[in-house]
C-alpha positions as CSV (number, residue, x, y, z in Angstrom):
1,X,0.0,0.0,0.0
2,X,1.4,3.4,-1.0
3,X,0.6,6.8,0.4
4,X,1.1,10.1,-1.5
5,X,1.6,13.0,0.9
6,X,3.5,16.2,1.4
7,X,7.1,15.7,2.2
8,X,8.6,16.7,5.6
9,X,12.0,17.6,6.9
10,X,12.4,14.0,8.0
11,X,12.0,12.8,4.4
12,X,14.9,14.8,3.1
13,X,17.7,12.1,3.4
14,X,15.6,9.6,1.5
15,X,14.6,12.3,-1.1
16,X,18.3,13.0,-1.6
17,X,18.9,9.2,-2.2
18,X,16.2,9.3,-4.9
19,X,17.8,12.4,-6.5
20,X,21.1,10.5,-6.7
21,X,19.4,7.5,-8.2
22,X,17.9,9.7,-10.9
23,X,21.3,11.2,-11.7
24,X,22.8,7.7,-12.0
25,X,19.9,6.7,-14.4
26,X,20.6,9.8,-16.5
27,X,24.3,8.9,-16.5
28,X,25.2,12.1,-14.6
29,X,25.9,11.2,-11.0
30,X,28.9,13.7,-10.9
31,X,26.5,16.5,-11.6
32,X,24.7,16.3,-8.2
33,X,26.2,19.1,-6.1
34,X,23.2,19.5,-3.8
35,X,23.3,18.2,-0.3
36,X,20.9,17.0,2.3
37,X,21.7,20.1,4.3
38,X,21.0,22.4,1.4
39,X,17.7,20.6,0.6
40,X,16.6,21.1,4.2
41,X,17.4,24.8,4.1
42,X,15.9,25.4,0.7
43,X,12.7,23.4,1.3
44,X,12.1,23.8,5.0
45,X,13.9,27.0,6.0
46,X,12.3,30.4,6.7
47,X,11.7,31.0,2.9
48,X,11.0,27.6,1.2
49,X,12.0,27.5,-2.4
50,X,10.3,24.2,-3.3
51,X,7.6,21.9,-2.3
52,X,7.6,18.1,-2.4
53,X,5.1,15.3,-2.6
54,X,6.3,11.8,-1.6
55,X,5.2,8.3,-2.3
56,X,5.7,6.2,0.8
57,X,5.5,2.4,1.1
58,X,3.3,2.0,4.2
59,X,4.7,-1.4,5.1
60,X,8.4,-0.2,5.1
61,X,8.0,3.5,5.6
62,X,10.5,4.0,2.8
63,X,10.1,6.6,0.1
64,X,9.8,5.1,-3.3
65,X,8.9,8.2,-5.3
66,X,8.8,12.0,-5.2
67,X,7.5,15.0,-7.1
68,X,9.5,18.2,-6.5
69,X,8.0,21.4,-7.7
70,X,8.2,25.2,-7.3
71,X,6.2,28.2,-8.5
72,X,7.2,30.5,-11.3
73,X,5.6,33.4,-13.0
74,X,4.8,33.8,-16.7
75,X,4.2,37.3,-18.1
76,X,1.7,35.8,-20.5
77,X,0.0,33.2,-18.2
78,X,0.5,34.3,-14.6
79,X,1.3,31.8,-11.8
80,X,2.5,28.5,-13.0
81,X,3.7,25.4,-11.2
82,X,7.1,24.1,-12.4
83,X,7.6,20.4,-11.9
84,X,11.3,19.9,-11.5
85,X,11.3,16.1,-11.2
86,X,9.1,13.1,-10.7
87,X,11.3,10.2,-9.5
88,X,10.1,6.7,-8.9
89,X,12.7,4.2,-7.6
90,X,13.5,1.5,-10.2
91,X,12.0,-1.3,-8.2
92,X,8.6,0.5,-8.1
93,X,8.3,1.7,-11.7
94,X,5.4,0.4,-13.7
95,X,3.1,0.3,-10.7
96,X,1.2,3.6,-11.3
97,X,3.1,5.7,-8.8
98,X,4.3,8.2,-11.4
99,X,0.7,8.8,-12.4
100,X,-0.4,9.1,-8.8
101,X,2.4,11.6,-8.2
102,X,1.6,13.6,-11.3
103,X,-2.1,13.6,-10.4
104,X,-1.3,14.9,-6.9
105,X,1.0,17.6,-8.4
106,X,-1.8,18.7,-10.8
107,X,-4.2,18.8,-7.9
108,X,-1.6,21.0,-6.0
109,X,-1.3,23.4,-8.9
110,X,-5.1,23.8,-9.1
111,X,-5.4,24.1,-5.3
112,X,-2.9,26.9,-5.4
113,X,-4.6,28.7,-8.3
114,X,-2.0,28.1,-10.9
115,X,-2.9,28.6,-14.6
116,X,-1.0,25.5,-15.5
117,X,2.1,23.4,-15.1
118,X,5.4,23.2,-16.9
119,X,8.3,20.8,-16.9
120,X,11.0,19.4,-19.1
121,X,11.8,15.9,-20.3
122,X,15.0,14.7,-22.0
123,X,14.4,13.9,-25.7
124,X,16.0,10.5,-25.4
125,X,13.8,9.5,-22.4
126,X,11.1,7.7,-24.5
127,X,9.4,6.0,-21.5
128,X,8.9,9.4,-19.8
129,X,7.7,11.0,-23.1
130,X,5.2,8.2,-23.5
131,X,4.0,8.6,-19.9
132,X,3.4,12.3,-20.3
133,X,1.6,11.8,-23.6
134,X,-1.1,10.0,-21.7
135,X,-2.0,13.3,-20.0
136,X,-2.4,15.2,-23.2
137,X,0.8,17.0,-22.7
138,X,1.9,19.6,-25.3
139,X,5.6,19.4,-26.2
140,X,7.1,22.7,-27.3
141,X,9.4,22.9,-30.3
142,X,11.7,25.8,-30.9
143,X,12.8,26.5,-27.3
144,X,16.4,26.0,-26.2
145,X,17.3,25.7,-22.6
146,X,19.8,28.2,-21.3
147,X,21.9,27.9,-18.1
148,X,24.4,30.0,-16.2
149,X,26.2,28.0,-13.5
150,X,27.9,29.9,-10.6
């Protein structure tokens, strides 16, 4: 039995483990520079920068999935929820947890009066693209991601 619920400070070490698992899956483990301490400060400090929903296995109390999000503002659309990542541990993929996490994130966006949601998916991640297509997702062409690292 799985429970989808808001994440807490106590969940952060397991959240970090799932983040590292995703980085390994995407063949970029050396790119993770975040830490448990930084996640605690950024998500549960005086000015939280992100929210998190977790999928918890009730029998083991282990986190087997997360949806990490934050709010952004569009000059054209207004308040939007940005879904940074949905992560489901490899042993629990294909059980519907990704759908439950995405459904809960959509509900959070509506509950907080967002005009919509946005996220990115790697063009080589065909399973994720197929998953998102089930929701009627619109994929944008013609946009290039830009980054400045400090």
